C-alpha positions in Angstrom: 127.2 115.9 106.7 125.9 116.5 110.3 125.1 113.6 112.6 122.2 114.2 114.9 122.2 112.3 118.2 119.4 112.1 120.8 119.9 112.9 124.5 120.8 109.2 125.3 123.9 109.3 123.1 125.1 112.6 124.7 124.5 111.2 128.2 126.6 108.1 127.3 129.5 110.3 126.0 129.3 112.4 129.2 129.5 109.3 131.3 132.5 108.1 129.3 134.3 111.4 129.9 133.6 111.3 133.6 135.0 107.8 133.9 138.2 108.9 132.0 138.6 112.0 134.3 138.2 109.9 137.4 141.4 108.0 136.9 144.1 110.8 137.0 142.3 112.7 139.7 142.3 109.8 142.1 145.5 108.2 141.0 147.6 110.3 143.5 146.2 108.6 146.6 144.9 105.2 145.3 146.4 101.9 146.2 147.8 99.6 143.6 144.6 97.5 143.4 142.5 100.6 142.8 144.8 101.7 140.0 144.2 98.3 138.3 140.4 98.7 138.8 140.4 102.1 137.3 142.6 100.9 134.4 140.0 98.2 133.6 137.2 100.7 133.9 138.9 103.1 131.5 139.5 100.2 129.0 135.8 99.3 129.2 134.8 102.9 128.6 137.1 103.2 125.6 135.7 99.9 124.2 132.2 101.2 124.6 133.1 104.4 122.7 134.7 102.2 120.0 131.5 100.2 119.7 129.5 103.4 119.2 131.9 104.3 116.4 131.6 100.8 114.8 127.7 101.1 114.9 127.9 104.5 113.1 126.6 106.4 116.1 129.7 108.4 116.5 132.3 109.4 113.9 135.9 108.4 114.6 137.0 112.1 114.6 134.3 112.9 117.2 135.3 109.9 119.4 139.0 110.8 119.3 138.2 114.4 120.3 136.1 113.2 123.3 139.0 110.9 124.5 141.6 113.7 123.9 139.5 116.2 125.9 138.9 113.8 128.7 142.6 113.0 129.0 143.6 116.7 128.9 141.0 117.5 131.6 142.2 114.6 133.7 145.8 115.8 133.5 144.8 119.3 134.5 142.8 117.9 137.4 145.8 115.8 138.6 148.2 118.8 138.4 145.8 121.0 140.4 145.5 118.2 143.0 149.3 118.0 143.3 149.7 121.7 143.8 147.0 121.7 146.5 148.7 118.8 148.3 152.1 120.7 148.5 150.5 123.9 149.9 148.4 122.2 152.6 149.5 119.7 155.2 148.5 116.2 154.5 145.5 115.1 156.5 145.7 112.1 158.7 145.5 109.0 156.7 142.1 107.3 156.7 141.1 103.8 156.0 139.3 103.6 152.6 137.0 100.7 151.9 136.5 99.9 148.2 133.6 97.6 147.4 134.7 94.6 145.4 132.8 93.6 142.3 133.8 90.3 140.8 135.3 90.3 137.3 132.5 88.1 135.8 129.9 90.5 137.2 131.6 93.6 135.7 131.9 91.9 132.3 128.2 90.9 132.4 127.1 94.4 133.4 129.3 96.0 130.7 127.9 93.7 128.0 124.3 94.2 129.1 124.6 98.0 129.1 126.3 98.0 125.8 123.7 95.7 124.2 120.9 97.8 125.6 122.4 101.1 124.4 123.1 99.8 120.9 119.7 98.3 120.5 118.0 101.5 121.5 120.4 103.4 119.2 119.5 101.2 116.2 115.8 101.5 116.9 115.9 105.3 117.2 118.6 105.7 114.5 121.0 107.7 116.7 123.5 109.6 114.6 122.4 107.8 111.4 123.3 110.0 108.4 120.2 111.1 106.6 117.9 109.4 109.2 114.3 109.5 108.1 111.6 111.2 110.4 109.7 109.0 112.8 106.4 109.5 110.9 107.7 107.6 107.9 107.7 104.4 109.9 103.9 104.7 110.0 103.5 104.9 106.2 102.7 101.9 104.1 103.0 102.0 100.3 101.4 99.2 98.1 100.4 98.8 94.5 99.9 96.5 91.6 100.2 96.4 87.8 98.2 94.2 85.5 98.8 93.8 81.7 96.1 91.9 80.0 95.3 90.7 76.5 91.6 90.1 75.9 89.6 88.6 73.0 85.8 89.1 72.9 84.0 86.6 70.7 80.5 87.4 69.5 78.4 84.7 67.9 77.4 85.3 64.3 73.8 84.4 65.2 73.5 87.4 67.5 70.9 90.1 66.7 72.7 93.0 64.9 73.4 96.1 67.1 71.3 98.4 64.9 68.2 96.5 66.0 68.9 97.5 69.6 69.4 101.2 68.4 66.0 101.3 66.8 64.1 101.0 70.1 62.2 104.2 70.9 59.3 103.2 73.1 58.9 101.6 76.5 60.0 99.0 77.4 63.5 98.8 75.9 66.6 96.8 76.6 70.3 97.6 75.9 69.8 100.5 73.5 73.5 101.4 73.7 74.9 98.2 72.2 77.2 99.0 69.3 78.7 95.6 68.6 77.1 92.2 68.8 78.6 90.3 65.8 82.3 91.3 65.4 85.1 89.7 67.4 87.3 92.3 69.0 90.8 92.1 70.5 92.5 94.6 72.8 95.2 95.1 75.4 94.5 96.7 78.7 96.5 98.0 81.6 95.6 98.4 85.2 97.9 100.2 87.5 97.2 101.2 91.1 99.3 102.8 93.8 98.1 103.3 97.4 99.5 105.0 100.5 98.2 104.2 104.0 99.2 106.2 107.1 98.7 105.1 110.7 97.8 108.4 112.3 97.2 107.0 115.8 96.2 103.7 117.4 93.0 102.7 115.6 93.1 105.7 113.2 94.3 105.3 109.6 94.0 107.2 106.3 94.4 105.7 102.8 94.7 107.2 99.4 94.9 105.2 96.1 95.3 106.4 92.5 94.6 104.2 89.5 94.3 104.1 85.8 90.9 104.7 84.2 88.6 107.7 83.8 85.3 108.9 85.0 83.5 108.0 81.7 84.5 104.4 81.8 82.0 103.5 84.5 82.4 102.7 88.2 83.3 99.1 87.9 86.5 99.1 85.9 89.9 100.7 86.4 91.5 99.3 83.3 92.9 101.5 80.5 92.7 100.2 76.9 96.0 100.6 75.2 96.4 102.0 71.7 96.5 105.8 71.8 99.4 106.5 69.4 101.8 106.2 72.3 100.2 109.1 74.0 100.1 109.3 77.8 97.2 108.1 80.0 95.6 109.7 83.0 95.4 108.7 86.6 92.2 109.1 88.8 91.5 109.2 92.5 90.3 105.6 92.9 90.0 105.5 96.7 90.5 107.9 99.7 89.1 107.1 103.1 89.6 107.4 106.8 89.1 104.4 109.1 88.6 104.9 112.8 88.3 102.1 115.3 87.3 103.7 118.6 86.7 100.3 120.1 87.8 96.8 119.1 84.2 95.9 118.1 83.5 99.0 116.0 85.1 100.5 112.9 83.9 103.6 111.2 84.9 104.5 107.6 84.3 107.8 105.6 85.3 108.7 102.1 85.8 106.6 99.0 86.4 103.0 100.3 86.4 99.4 99.3 83.2 97.4 99.8 82.5 97.3 103.5 80.1 94.3 102.9 80.7 90.6 102.7 79.9 89.8 99.1 80.9 88.2 95.8 81.3 89.8 92.4 77.8 88.7 91.5 76.7 91.8 93.4 79.6 94.3 93.7 82.4 94.2 91.1 85.9 93.7 92.6 87.1 97.1 91.3 84.1 99.1 92.5 84.7 101.7 95.3 82.0 103.1 97.6 81.5 106.8 98.3 80.1 107.7 101.7 79.9 106.4 105.3 80.0 102.9 106.7 80.0 101.4 110.2 81.2 97.8 110.8 80.5 96.0 114.1 81.7 92.6 115.2 81.7 90.5 118.4 83.7 87.3 119.0 82.0 84.3 120.5 84.3 81.8 122.1 87.3 82.9 120.1 88.1 84.9 117.0 87.0 82.1 114.7 83.5 82.4 115.9 81.9 85.8 115.6 78.9 87.8 114.5 79.1 91.0 112.5 76.9 93.8 111.2 77.5 96.6 108.6 75.5 99.7 107.9 76.2 102.2 105.1 74.9 105.3 103.4 76.4 106.2 100.0 75.4 109.1 97.7 75.0 108.1 94.0 74.0 111.5 92.5 73.2 114.8 94.1 70.2 116.6 92.6 71.0 120.1 91.5 67.7 121.5 92.7 67.4 119.9 96.1 67.4 116.5 97.9 64.1 115.5 96.3 66.0 114.3 93.2 69.2 113.0 94.9 70.0 109.3 94.5 71.3 107.3 97.4 72.3 103.7 98.2 71.5 102.5 101.7 72.8 99.1 102.8 72.5 96.9 105.9 74.0 93.5 106.5 74.2 91.0 109.3 76.2 87.8 109.4 78.3 85.3 111.2 81.5 83.3 110.9 82.2 80.0 112.7 84.7 77.2 112.8 82.5 74.2 111.9 85.2 71.6 112.4 89.0 71.7 112.8 89.4 72.0 109.0 86.3 73.8 107.9 85.4 77.5 108.3 81.9 78.9 107.4 80.7 82.4 106.8 77.2 83.8 106.0 75.9 87.2 105.3 72.4 88.6 104.7 72.2 92.0 103.2 69.5 94.4 102.0 70.3 97.3 99.6 67.9 100.1 99.0 68.6 102.1 95.8 66.8 105.4 96.5 65.3 107.3 93.5 67.2 105.5 90.8 63.9 104.5 89.0 62.8 106.5 86.0 59.8 108.8 86.0 58.3 109.9 82.6 57.9 113.6 82.1 54.4 114.8 81.4 55.2 118.2 80.0 57.8 119.6 77.5 61.0 120.9 79.0 60.7 124.3 80.8 61.6 127.3 78.7 62.0 131.0 79.1 62.4 132.1 82.8 61.6 128.6 84.0 64.5 127.0 82.1 67.0 125.5 84.5 65.0 126.3 87.6 62.9 123.1 87.6 64.2 119.5 87.5 63.9 117.8 84.2 65.0 114.3 83.2 66.4 114.1 86.8 65.6 110.4 86.9 67.5 109.4 83.7 69.8 106.4 83.8 73.1 107.9 82.7 74.6 106.2 79.6 78.0 106.9 81.2 77.6 104.1 83.6 74.6 101.9 82.5 75.6 98.7 80.8 72.9 96.4 79.4 70.2 94.1 80.5 67.9 96.2 82.8 64.4 97.0 81.6 64.2 100.7 80.5 61.4 103.2 80.0 61.4 106.3 77.8 61.3 109.5 79.9 60.3 111.9 77.0 57.0 113.7 77.4 54.1 112.4 75.1 54.6 115.3 72.6 58.4 114.8 72.2 59.9 113.8 68.9 63.5 113.9 70.2 65.7 110.9 70.6 64.6 108.9 73.6 66.0 109.5 77.1 66.0 106.3 79.2 65.3 105.6 82.8 65.2 102.4 84.9 61.8 100.7 84.8 62.0 98.9 88.1 62.8 100.1 91.6 65.7 98.2 93.2 65.8 96.8 96.7 67.7 93.5 96.3 68.1 91.0 99.2 71.5 89.3 98.9 72.4 86.0 100.7 76.1 85.1 100.6 77.5 81.9 101.9 81.2 80.8 102.0 83.0 77.6 103.1 86.7 77.3 103.4 88.5 74.0 103.9 92.0 74.4 105.2 92.8 70.8 106.0 95.3 70.7 103.1 97.0 74.1 103.9 98.7 75.8 102.2 96.2 74.6 99.6 92.8 75.9 100.4 89.4 74.8 99.0 86.8 77.5 98.9 83.1 77.2 97.9 80.9 80.2 97.7 77.2 80.7 96.9 75.3 83.9 96.3 71.6 84.4 95.8 69.9 87.7 95.0 66.2 88.7 94.8 65.0 92.2 93.9 61.9 92.6 96.1 61.0 96.1 94.8 59.9 95.1 91.3 56.2 96.1 90.9 54.5 96.0 87.4 51.7 98.4 88.5 54.2 100.9 89.8 56.2 100.6 86.6 53.2 101.2 84.4 52.3 104.3 86.4 55.7 105.8 86.1 56.0 104.9 82.4 52.7 106.5 81.6 51.7 103.5 79.5 50.7 99.9 80.1 53.6 97.6 79.3 52.3 94.3 78.0 55.7 92.7 77.4 57.0 93.1 81.0 57.5 90.2 83.4 59.2 89.9 86.8 62.7 88.7 86.2 64.3 89.5 89.5 66.6 86.6 90.6 70.3 85.9 90.4 72.5 83.1 91.6 76.2 82.2 91.5 78.3 79.2 92.6 82.0 79.3 92.6 84.8 76.9 93.5 88.4 78.1 94.3 91.3 75.7 94.9 94.9 76.7 95.7 96.9 79.3 97.6 95.2 82.1 99.5 97.3 84.6 97.6 100.1 84.3 95.0 103.3 85.2 97.0 106.1 83.1 95.5 107.1 81.0 92.5 105.0 77.9 92.2 102.0 79.2 94.0 98.8 78.5 92.1 95.1 79.1 92.1 92.4 77.4 90.0 88.7 78.4 89.9 85.4 77.7 88.2 82.0 79.3 88.5 78.4 79.3 87.2 76.1 82.3 87.1 72.5 83.0 86.3 71.3 86.7 86.3 67.8 87.8 85.3 67.4 91.2 83.8 66.1 93.2 86.8 67.8 91.4 89.7 70.5 94.0 90.0 71.4 97.5 88.7 73.4 96.5 85.6 75.7 99.5 85.9 77.4 98.0 89.0 78.1 94.6 87.5 81.4 92.9 86.8 82.6 93.7 83.2 84.1 90.2 82.5 81.0 88.2 82.7 78.9 88.9 79.5 81.1 92.1 79.1 78.9 93.6 81.9 75.2 93.8 82.5 72.4 91.4 83.4 70.0 88.9 81.7 72.4 86.0 81.0 73.6 82.7 82.2 77.1 81.2 81.8 80.2 79.8 83.3 83.9 80.7 83.9 87.2 78.8 84.2 90.6 80.2 85.2 94.1 79.6 86.5 96.8 81.8 88.2 100.4 80.6 88.5 103.2 82.3 90.4 106.4 82.9 88.3 108.3 85.0 90.9 107.7 86.6 94.3 104.4 88.5 94.0 104.2 88.0 90.3 102.0 85.6 88.4 100.4 84.7 85.0 96.6 84.4 84.8 94.3 82.9 82.2 90.5 82.9 82.1 87.7 81.8 79.8 84.1 83.0 80.3 81.1 82.0 78.2 77.6 83.5 78.5 74.4 83.7 76.5 71.3 85.8 76.9 68.2 84.5 78.7 65.1 83.9 76.6 61.8 84.9 78.2 59.8 83.3 75.4 58.2 86.5 74.3 58.1 87.0 70.5 57.5 90.0 68.2 58.1 91.0 64.6 61.1 93.2 64.0 61.6 96.0 61.5 62.4 93.6 58.7 59.3 91.5 59.3 61.2 88.5 60.8 60.0 86.9 64.0 62.3 87.3 67.0 62.3 87.7 70.7 62.1 91.0 72.5 65.4 92.8 72.9 65.4 91.4 76.4 65.7 87.9 75.1 67.3 88.6 71.7 70.1 86.1 71.1 73.4 87.4 72.4 76.2 84.9 73.0 79.6 86.2 74.1 82.8 84.3 74.9 85.7 86.2 76.6 89.3 85.0 76.9 91.8 86.9 79.1 95.5 86.3 79.4 97.4 88.5 81.9 100.6 89.2 83.8 100.3 90.6 87.3 102.8 92.1 89.7 102.2 93.3 93.3 104.4 95.3 95.7 
């Protein structure tokens, strides 16, 4: 195996050879004290070469060859000097002054030079067999694995799922529900692996792959187990570039984590954002006191026939963080999110046919069943003459205002106490606008546009070692059109909106970066008080307020690296 050495190692070896050559060449005329000095210098040089061998910077064979060549060259130089001295008359003897360096100073200089060279050699991996390239030192690999057992308990008094399926006219709620009365149990797996590269000062690139698939919705990367031992697929979960041209500004592009300060009431923890984001911050009397702002533009769907049908999310947030007292940190953020063109628009004519087929947008405003969940008010998009199965779109426009507040008490560190509150109001809900787009007057529609959450966390910031723990509890209230239900957390109410409930959980570290977790979440549908007669003649609420009680228990094992 070849050993590659940088220029510094070669220079050091050349210096060692020069020192060894100097002794025989000058020994002919040196006085006794000079011989002793040169002997000590030679011994120091040989010790330095031995140190390079012991550190793995030179092989023993190579070191012996260097010493042997130096001695042979020194002997040749001494023989040539003796021959020259016999052929020429000896010059008049001159007085030679040799500077005196104290022994303690020589030893100190020798030790300092050796320590400096060896430190540089270790840092730059001189002569290290199979030394890795420098760029690998700028790569960070991280990942996590979660195995979870989950039980979903549906109350026997819930309205059967087929009642939801029978909805054909506007308004409608949760027409995709397939199970409302049968308890289910399953095991899931979430695995994620990410690679981050530091390309330059302030410039980074990150790629992360995960379990999941494109049809499972944007808010979950879990894979349900049970496929006859068949294999599962990986997807590109995140890939983005982060550039910080100045300390106060960070720009991100690609598929990234949430750039906003938020809780899982708005954006689910596993959700990733596609698009562009700019984050600005400025410290005020120390890093603990700062203001910040975030802007983002994220494509949701591109229209096949032009930008007039493309759907976008635009977001803007301002906020501040401050050290209130020596043991209390506060943070607040106010955000406005504008979901562009996600609302449904009913078609007025049958689908284009003949030469027009495919050249004109049709059902471009549908709310895709691949990512919608349940809770939002829907309108049928079919034209008035259609007898086909209904195609659904969102009834309301969505422009939610989100106020998030967090308090962190670190007086008992490493045990932290965190309290967060989140309040949402969809200010774009307009009944007149909904009636116009639905093509009919909706008499059972009311503005249900608010959401709130309170959560308390106690314990370690992160689980890093055995014995670390975290406990949490939370309460949540979400009206049906406060938020786009396709982007909601899938543990609460198994996803969606139009419910209230609470959660309680505990995480406990069993080893370094490994922990058990348990969580219980209980929710029930909100009842708006509106009643109607269903297909069987029984009196019930609308599908918006139809009884739907769900309890979810999760037991999991997590590992992080």
